[in-house]
C-alpha positions in Angstrom: 63.3 136.9 160.2 64.9 133.7 161.5 68.4 132.6 160.6 67.2 130.2 157.9 65.3 133.0 156.1 68.2 135.4 156.6 71.0 133.1 155.2 68.6 131.6 152.7 68.1 135.1 151.2 71.9 135.6 151.1 72.3 132.3 149.3 69.6 133.4 146.8 71.4 136.6 146.1 74.7 134.7 145.4 72.8 132.2 143.3 71.3 135.0 141.2 74.7 136.6 140.6 76.3 133.3 139.6 73.3 132.5 137.4 73.9 135.7 135.4 77.7 135.6 135.3 80.6 133.4 134.4 82.3 131.5 137.3 83.5 134.0 140.0 85.8 133.9 142.9 84.7 134.9 146.4 86.0 138.5 146.0 84.2 139.0 142.8 81.0 137.6 144.4 81.5 139.9 147.3 81.8 142.9 145.0 78.9 142.0 142.8 76.5 141.4 145.8 77.9 144.2 148.1 77.6 141.6 150.9 80.0 141.2 153.8 82.7 138.5 153.3 81.2 136.4 156.1 77.8 136.5 154.5 79.2 135.5 151.1 81.0 132.5 152.7 77.8 131.5 154.6 75.8 131.7 151.4 78.4 129.7 149.5 78.3 127.0 152.2 74.5 126.9 152.0 74.6 126.5 148.2 77.4 123.9 148.5 75.4 121.9 151.0 72.5 121.9 148.7 74.7 120.7 145.8 74.0 123.8 143.8 77.5 125.1 143.2 80.9 123.7 142.3 84.4 125.1 142.5 87.2 124.9 139.9 90.3 127.0 139.8 89.1 128.9 142.9 86.0 130.1 141.1 82.4 129.1 142.0 79.8 128.1 139.4 76.3 126.7 139.4 75.8 123.0 139.0 72.0 123.1 138.7 
């Protein structure tokens, strides 16, 4: 698995959690996904770069 597939799958996991929940902070996302912190932040960066998430009051939410 190359890095795009690897981090793309992490981003998909975070997207799924946010799609089924209210806005969440990074710790809540980490707990819900059982992912390492660095993977959560990489996934959030991926989703932000794609314009799929926003942030308000330190909580992330889907924009699309």
